C-alpha positions, 0 to 999 in steps of 0.5 A: 527489494524496497526503498526506505524513505524518511518523511518530515512534515512541519506545521507552524502557527505564529500568532500576532500576540500571546494566545491561549489555546484550547486542546488541539487534536492532531491526526498525523499518525499513520492509521493502523490499517496502512499497508505501507510499513512504517518503520519509525514515527515521532511527533515533536511539539512546541512550545516545550511546555505541553501535555500530550495524550495519545488515544484512538477515536471510535473509528480507530484513528490515532489522535494526539490530544495536545494541551498547552497550559500557558499562553504562546506566540507559536504552535509548531508540530513536526512529524518524522517517519520512515516508510518502507516503500515496498511495491504491493499489488492493490488487487491482491484480495479475494471477495466473498462469493456474494460480493463478487458481482455488482450489485450486491447487498451487505450481510445484515450485521455488516450493514448495521455496522456500516450505516455511518458509511452509507449515510447520504447527503441531498443530491442535486440535479448534476449528481442525479444526472451523473448517477443516472448515466452509470450502468448498473447491470451485473458486472464484476465488482472490481471491474465496476469500481475501477471503471467508476473511479476512472470515469470520475478521474476523467470528468473532474480536473485536478486543481490545487485549492487553498481555500478551507473546506470541501466543495459540495458535489454540485460545486465540483460537478458544475465546475468539473474541477476540484482538489483531491479532497473534493474528488474524494468526497464526491466519490464517497457520495456516488458510491453510497448512492450505489449501495457501497459503503465508503469513507473519506481518507486523509493521508500522505502521498509519496511519489518517487521518481522511477528508475527508468522512463516508461516505454509507453504512457506517462513516466510519472513524477520527475522528482521525489515528493510528498504531500498531504492527500485525500482519497476514498476507501470502499468496504468490500466483503472479503477484502475489507477497506480498499482505497480508490484515488479519483485524482489519479484514477488508480487504486491506492498503492504503497505511496498512499499512507492513510492518517485518518478515515471518517464518514465525513471529511471533518472527522479526518482533518489533520488538526482541529482545535480552538485558539484566541481570536487574532491573526495567525501566520500559517506555514507548512513544509514537507520533504522526503529523503531516500535513506536506504536503497537496495539494488534491483533490476532497474537500479543495479550494483555499481562497478565499485560495489561489484568489485567489493563483492568479488574481493570479499568472495576471494578472501573467503575462498583464501581462508577456506583453502588455508583451513583445508575446508572443501565445499560441495553442493548438494541438492535434489534435482528433478528430471522429466522425460523428454517423451510423454511430458504430460503423463501423470508419472511426470506430473502428479503420480508417484510411479508410472510405467517408465519412471523407475527405469529411466531414473535408474539409467539417468543416475548411472550416467550421472555417476559415470560422468561426474563421480566415476566409482561413486556409490549409488543410493536408492532410498526414500525422498519427499513425502507428499500429503495424501500419499501412503509412502515417501517417493523414491530418491536416487 
């Protein structure tokens, strides 16, 4: 069961004069590795006179390179996409044996390819002290990352920061406040200093109002919303890139839709490009709408929907009766003796001392109860791998 959500994201620049633009590079298309399925996507550009070339950068991100040949008073982008919000388990992966415990080392070839994601910036005293307090003793890698992400979430308070750019690690640790991009970049630098390859991610975050309130803990958002967001991805042998969101202290889930991933935040900026000097009015708007919502345990069919299903079923029955069509239900029920349920014959073995005798008694009782005078058939049934013959089916 899943929910289909339509997301619209508009970005608009209004200039105080006709302006000449250089090529604009837009990173607002879901990345190829997005675990959330994107059912449709479009990018609308104004002014209408423009050239658009889709390409992928060396990191695999989708880029829209837009060239406006003449002067323009406005530049507008509108992204429309439909995402299938199917819940997935963020821990659904296996690690290579050598990476199951931290600390671990990357295999030489992989380490060479991951060099840009292990590059370090100079560490100030606050970052050095924060790293010193981390226990680096042998521990399960996943547990280590979950705890590290949780600690950073508790240490840095989330704030909405409209100033451009990303804070340094020292600024974020000094104020103990930061936007999502500040916490994401801080986590990248912490992980790299611990020997774990990490990259900065820019993307959409979609959060939906839950159907029912949580029995314990916070219930989450009280309305559906979306926004641009930033988080971190780490490379784990056997699992690939795994998302960690220091803003929430959780692993990335179906609501995290990556747009661009890069060794440095500048490589994941949603829009980059030059324009003539002058004043510009910047605005953006984002909204989401549920367009498909299938019934589920916490969102069942309404009484009217149940009535419609019942009416349809009855009309089908009437048509079958008119055509003198009679239906029976077949199958292959499996029975286990009430005594000795742990014996091999009721679990893994094809035969045993009691199975055939009890089965013959049971099939006879079933015949007398449900089909008096019926024909009993003793034949071959399922053939399991590794067994010389199919098993008996009564």
